[in-house]
C-alpha positions as CSV (number, residue, x, y, z in Angstrom):
1,X,0.0,0.0,0.0
2,X,1.4,3.3,-1.1
3,X,1.6,6.3,1.2
4,X,-0.8,9.0,0.3
5,X,0.6,11.9,-1.8
6,X,2.1,14.4,0.5
7,X,2.2,12.0,3.5
8,X,5.7,12.0,5.2
9,X,7.0,8.5,5.8
10,X,9.7,8.7,8.5
11,X,13.2,7.2,7.9
12,X,14.5,6.4,11.4
13,X,18.1,7.0,12.5
14,X,18.1,4.0,14.8
15,X,16.1,0.8,15.0
16,X,14.8,1.7,18.5
17,X,12.7,4.5,17.0
18,X,11.2,2.0,14.5
19,X,10.3,-0.7,17.0
20,X,9.2,1.3,20.0
21,X,5.9,2.6,18.7
22,X,3.0,0.1,19.1
23,X,0.5,-1.0,16.5
24,X,-3.0,-0.4,17.8
25,X,-5.4,-3.2,16.8
26,X,-9.1,-3.2,17.6
27,X,-10.0,-6.7,18.9
28,X,-13.6,-5.9,19.9
29,X,-15.9,-2.8,20.2
30,X,-14.3,-1.9,23.5
31,X,-11.0,-3.8,23.4
32,X,-7.9,-2.5,21.7
33,X,-4.5,-4.1,21.6
34,X,-1.3,-2.1,21.8
35,X,1.1,-4.5,20.2
36,X,4.8,-4.1,20.7
37,X,7.8,-5.9,19.4
38,X,9.7,-5.0,22.6
39,X,7.7,-2.7,25.0
40,X,10.7,-2.1,27.3
41,X,12.5,-0.1,24.7
42,X,10.6,2.9,26.2
43,X,12.0,2.1,29.7
44,X,15.5,1.6,28.5
45,X,15.7,4.6,26.2
46,X,14.1,6.9,28.7
47,X,16.4,5.7,31.5
48,X,19.6,5.9,29.6
49,X,18.8,9.4,28.2
50,X,18.0,10.7,31.6
51,X,21.1,9.2,33.2
52,X,23.3,10.7,30.4
53,X,21.6,14.1,30.6
54,X,22.1,14.3,34.3
55,X,25.8,13.2,34.1
56,X,25.2,10.1,36.2
57,X,26.7,8.0,33.5
58,X,29.0,8.8,30.6
59,X,29.4,7.5,27.0
60,X,31.5,4.3,26.9
61,X,30.5,3.3,30.5
62,X,29.2,-0.2,31.2
63,X,25.6,-0.5,32.2
64,X,24.7,-3.7,33.9
65,X,21.4,-5.2,35.0
66,X,19.5,-8.5,35.6
67,X,16.8,-9.5,33.2
68,X,14.5,-12.4,32.1
69,X,14.6,-11.3,28.5
70,X,12.9,-8.3,26.9
71,X,14.5,-5.7,29.1
72,X,17.9,-7.2,28.3
73,X,17.3,-6.7,24.6
74,X,15.9,-3.2,25.1
75,X,18.9,-2.1,27.3
76,X,21.4,-3.6,24.7
77,X,19.7,-1.6,22.0
78,X,19.7,1.6,24.1
79,X,23.4,1.1,24.8
80,X,24.0,0.5,21.1
81,X,22.3,3.7,20.3
82,X,24.0,5.9,22.9
83,X,27.5,4.4,22.7
84,X,27.4,2.6,26.0
85,X,28.7,-0.8,27.0
86,X,26.2,-3.4,28.3
87,X,26.4,-6.4,30.6
88,X,23.4,-8.6,31.2
89,X,23.0,-11.1,34.1
90,X,20.4,-13.3,32.4
91,X,17.7,-15.5,33.8
92,X,17.8,-19.2,33.1
93,X,14.7,-18.5,30.9
94,X,16.7,-16.5,28.3
95,X,16.8,-18.6,25.2
96,X,19.5,-19.0,22.5
97,X,17.7,-16.6,20.1
98,X,17.8,-13.8,22.7
99,X,21.3,-14.5,23.9
100,X,22.9,-14.4,20.4
101,X,21.1,-11.1,19.7
102,X,22.6,-9.7,22.9
103,X,26.1,-10.9,22.1
104,X,26.0,-9.6,18.5
105,X,24.8,-6.2,19.8
106,X,28.0,-6.1,21.9
107,X,26.6,-7.0,25.3
108,X,28.4,-9.5,27.5
109,X,26.1,-12.1,29.1
110,X,26.2,-14.0,32.4
111,X,23.4,-16.6,32.3
112,X,22.2,-18.3,35.5
113,X,22.3,-22.2,35.6
114,X,19.1,-24.1,34.9
115,X,16.5,-23.8,37.7
116,X,12.8,-24.3,38.2
117,X,12.9,-22.1,41.2
118,X,12.1,-18.5,40.2
119,X,13.2,-17.1,43.6
120,X,16.5,-18.9,43.4
121,X,17.1,-17.7,39.8
122,X,16.3,-14.0,40.8
123,X,18.4,-14.2,44.0
124,X,21.4,-15.6,42.0
125,X,21.1,-12.8,39.5
126,X,21.1,-10.1,42.1
127,X,24.0,-11.6,43.9
128,X,26.0,-11.8,40.6
129,X,25.3,-8.1,39.8
130,X,26.6,-7.1,43.3
131,X,29.7,-9.2,42.7
132,X,30.3,-7.5,39.4
133,X,29.9,-4.1,40.9
134,X,32.5,-4.9,43.6
135,X,35.0,-5.9,41.0
136,X,34.1,-3.1,38.5
137,X,33.1,0.0,40.4
138,X,32.8,2.0,37.2
139,X,29.8,-0.1,36.1
140,X,26.4,1.5,36.6
141,X,23.6,-0.8,37.9
142,X,20.4,0.1,36.0
143,X,18.2,-1.4,38.7
144,X,15.2,-1.8,36.5
145,X,13.3,-3.3,39.4
146,X,13.9,-0.3,41.7
147,X,15.0,2.9,40.0
148,X,12.1,5.1,39.1
149,X,14.1,6.5,36.1
150,X,12.4,3.6,34.2
151,X,9.1,5.3,34.5
152,X,10.2,8.3,32.4
153,X,10.1,6.8,28.9
154,X,6.4,5.9,29.1
155,X,5.3,9.5,29.0
156,X,5.9,9.3,25.2
157,X,3.8,6.2,25.0
158,X,1.0,7.9,26.8
159,X,0.9,10.6,24.1
160,X,0.5,7.9,21.5
161,X,-2.4,6.3,23.4
162,X,-4.1,9.7,23.8
163,X,-3.8,10.3,20.1
164,X,-5.1,6.8,19.2
165,X,-8.0,6.7,21.7
166,X,-9.0,10.4,22.3
167,X,-11.7,11.2,24.7
168,X,-12.8,7.6,25.7
169,X,-13.2,6.2,29.2
170,X,-10.0,4.2,29.3
171,X,-8.9,1.1,31.2
172,X,-5.3,-0.2,30.9
173,X,-4.9,-3.9,31.2
174,X,-1.4,-5.3,31.6
175,X,1.1,-7.4,33.5
176,X,2.6,-5.8,36.6
177,X,6.1,-7.2,36.3
178,X,8.6,-4.6,37.5
179,X,5.8,-2.0,37.8
180,X,7.4,0.5,35.4
181,X,5.4,-0.1,32.2
182,X,1.9,-0.1,33.5
183,X,2.8,2.3,36.3
184,X,4.6,4.7,34.0
185,X,1.9,4.7,31.4
186,X,-1.0,5.2,33.7
187,X,0.8,7.9,35.7
188,X,1.3,9.9,32.5
189,X,-2.3,9.2,31.3
190,X,-3.8,10.3,34.6
191,X,-2.1,13.7,34.4
192,X,-4.7,14.4,31.7
193,X,-7.5,12.2,32.9
194,X,-7.4,11.0,36.6
195,X,-10.3,8.6,35.8
196,X,-8.1,6.2,33.7
197,X,-8.3,2.8,35.4
198,X,-5.5,0.3,35.7
199,X,-6.0,-3.5,35.9
200,X,-2.9,-5.4,36.8
201,X,-2.1,-9.1,36.2
202,X,-0.1,-11.4,38.4
203,X,0.9,-15.1,38.4
204,X,0.4,-17.3,41.4
205,X,3.6,-17.4,43.4
206,X,4.5,-13.7,43.1
207,X,5.3,-11.7,46.2
208,X,4.3,-8.5,44.6
209,X,0.6,-8.7,45.3
210,X,0.5,-11.4,48.0
211,X,0.3,-14.8,46.2
212,X,3.6,-16.2,47.2
213,X,2.1,-19.1,49.2
214,X,1.0,-20.7,45.9
215,X,3.1,-22.4,43.3
216,X,2.4,-23.0,39.6
217,X,4.8,-25.7,38.4
218,X,4.1,-24.9,34.7
219,X,4.5,-21.2,35.1
220,X,7.0,-19.6,32.7
221,X,5.3,-16.2,32.6
222,X,8.5,-14.1,32.6
223,X,7.9,-10.5,33.3
224,X,4.5,-10.7,35.0
225,X,5.4,-11.4,38.7
226,X,8.3,-11.8,41.0
227,X,9.7,-13.9,43.8
228,X,11.4,-10.8,45.3
229,X,10.1,-7.4,46.1
230,X,10.3,-4.7,43.4
231,X,10.6,-1.1,44.5
232,X,9.2,0.2,41.2
233,X,5.8,-1.4,41.9
234,X,3.5,1.4,43.1
235,X,0.5,-0.6,44.4
236,X,-1.6,2.5,44.8
237,X,-1.8,2.9,41.0
238,X,-3.9,-0.2,40.5
239,X,-7.7,-0.3,40.5
240,X,-8.1,-4.1,40.1
241,X,-5.9,-7.2,40.2
242,X,-6.2,-10.5,38.5
243,X,-4.1,-13.6,39.3
244,X,-3.9,-16.3,36.6
245,X,-2.1,-19.6,36.3
246,X,-0.1,-20.7,33.3
247,X,-2.9,-22.6,31.6
248,X,-5.2,-19.5,31.6
249,X,-2.4,-17.3,30.2
250,X,-1.8,-20.0,27.5
251,X,-5.5,-20.0,26.7
252,X,-5.4,-16.3,26.1
253,X,-2.3,-16.4,24.0
254,X,-3.6,-19.2,21.8
255,X,-7.0,-17.5,21.4
256,X,-5.4,-14.2,20.5
257,X,-3.5,-15.9,17.6
258,X,-6.5,-18.0,16.5
259,X,-9.1,-15.2,16.7
260,X,-7.1,-12.2,15.6
261,X,-3.9,-13.6,14.0
262,X,-1.7,-11.8,16.7
263,X,1.3,-13.9,17.7
264,X,2.2,-12.5,21.2
265,X,3.7,-13.6,24.5
266,X,2.1,-15.1,27.5
267,X,1.8,-11.8,29.4
268,X,-0.2,-10.5,26.4
269,X,-2.3,-13.7,26.4
270,X,-3.1,-13.2,30.1
271,X,-4.0,-9.5,29.5
272,X,-6.2,-10.4,26.5
273,X,-8.2,-13.0,28.6
274,X,-8.6,-10.5,31.5
275,X,-9.5,-7.6,29.2
276,X,-12.2,-9.6,27.5
277,X,-13.7,-10.4,30.8
278,X,-13.5,-6.9,32.2
279,X,-14.9,-5.5,28.9
280,X,-18.1,-7.6,29.3
281,X,-18.5,-6.1,32.8
282,X,-17.9,-2.5,31.7
283,X,-19.0,-2.1,28.1
284,X,-19.0,1.7,28.5
285,X,-15.1,1.7,28.8
286,X,-12.4,1.0,26.3
287,X,-9.9,-1.6,27.5
288,X,-6.3,-1.2,26.2
289,X,-4.4,-4.5,26.3
290,X,-0.6,-4.1,26.7
291,X,1.0,-6.6,24.3
292,X,4.6,-6.4,25.6
293,X,6.4,-8.7,23.2
294,X,5.9,-11.3,20.4
295,X,5.4,-15.0,21.0
296,X,8.6,-16.3,19.6
297,X,10.3,-17.3,22.8
298,X,7.2,-19.2,23.8
299,X,6.9,-21.3,20.7
300,X,8.1,-24.6,22.0
301,X,6.6,-24.5,25.5
302,X,3.3,-22.8,24.7
303,X,2.2,-22.7,21.0
304,X,3.2,-26.2,20.1
305,X,0.7,-27.3,22.8
306,X,-2.1,-25.3,21.3
307,X,-4.4,-28.3,21.1
308,X,-4.3,-28.4,24.9
309,X,-5.4,-24.8,25.3
310,X,-8.5,-24.2,27.4
311,X,-11.6,-22.5,25.8
312,X,-11.6,-18.9,27.0
313,X,-15.4,-18.8,26.7
314,X,-15.6,-21.3,29.6
315,X,-13.2,-19.4,31.9
316,X,-14.1,-16.9,34.6
317,X,-12.3,-15.7,37.7
318,X,-13.4,-16.2,41.3
319,X,-14.2,-12.7,42.7
320,X,-12.6,-12.2,46.1
321,X,-12.5,-9.5,48.7
322,X,-9.4,-10.5,50.6
323,X,-6.0,-11.9,49.8
324,X,-6.7,-14.7,52.2
325,X,-9.3,-15.9,49.7
326,X,-6.9,-16.1,46.7
327,X,-7.9,-19.2,44.7
328,X,-6.1,-20.7,41.7
329,X,-6.4,-20.9,38.8
330,X,-8.0,-17.4,38.4
331,X,-8.9,-14.8,41.0
332,X,-9.9,-11.2,40.7
333,X,-10.1,-8.5,43.3
334,X,-10.9,-4.8,43.7
335,X,-7.6,-3.1,44.7
336,X,-8.9,0.4,44.8
337,X,-5.5,2.2,44.5
338,X,-4.5,1.2,48.0
339,X,-1.0,0.5,49.3
340,X,-0.1,-3.1,49.7
341,X,-0.6,-3.6,53.5
342,X,-4.0,-1.8,53.3
343,X,-5.5,-4.3,50.9
344,X,-5.2,-7.3,53.2
345,X,-9.0,-7.0,53.5
346,X,-11.6,-5.1,51.5
347,X,-15.1,-5.1,53.0
348,X,-17.9,-6.9,51.1
349,X,-19.7,-3.5,50.9
350,X,-16.8,-1.9,49.1
351,X,-16.5,-4.9,46.8
352,X,-20.2,-4.8,45.8
353,X,-19.8,-1.0,45.1
354,X,-17.0,-1.8,42.6
355,X,-19.0,-4.5,40.9
356,X,-21.8,-2.0,40.0
357,X,-19.6,1.0,39.3
């Protein structure tokens, strides 16, 4: 399809400019997907630019961080763009395709040994970063889990969302992860419209929103939850929370490909399933699904099993009013923009109010 006469077609100076902007795809009357190749390019570019501008880091310096995948690639690309060196302490979940991209981009990679224990994997990565910093004091630890500098880049994304979906009652639906992507986006959107709602998604077993007492042996939902506490998660930004197991996230990912030809990762699949359910409850609101990455790294462990996928039409969460009532495989709860300790119990009266609001 040719560009219309007089329409400027941008020629980008670096690949990060080409891949950071999402494609907006309408999945239903009140459900829209923001599909990214690598969402965390916004976090990495915004953080590195800010650190350089403030003189906290300098060109040629080595930036180091721990990652389960897409932040690692985003940081390596940002370093490539701004003339920085990059060192990644990689999760055991980082596959060969990701690792070779990092290496060719010039990053050095430490990968943790195989482990089915997410907490052990994350603790090993943090310990390795600290060891590197002791040996190489000129390295700068990006601290994607804790440094609020990673919020900054999402202001640019908020402007794109406002342009794509002007003047609609908006609900953002996305995985919590480090907190920066959904948090940074909704903070920027609420500067214009405080009524923008945020629905977060967690796996069972994550400490971030109190499901650590559960385990999901099939869970490989990298980037949704955590076995350690993340300082960048601002609990008070979230209006509702959904906890899903692996099979429900898989059902969403397979359905998204089958129904809309969108090949996306497990976090996107989980967000699609949740958004479809929320959209039925609130047809007056537009629900924006955050599609953080493509499905390529989940091909073998998810999409080759597509015949096992559950039928999303038969799935629904258990509505709870207290974290004590969390129930696999899918629970949902009104969070009401509270801090974490304050949401140990929400009264049935408040919960009923949310259901009809």
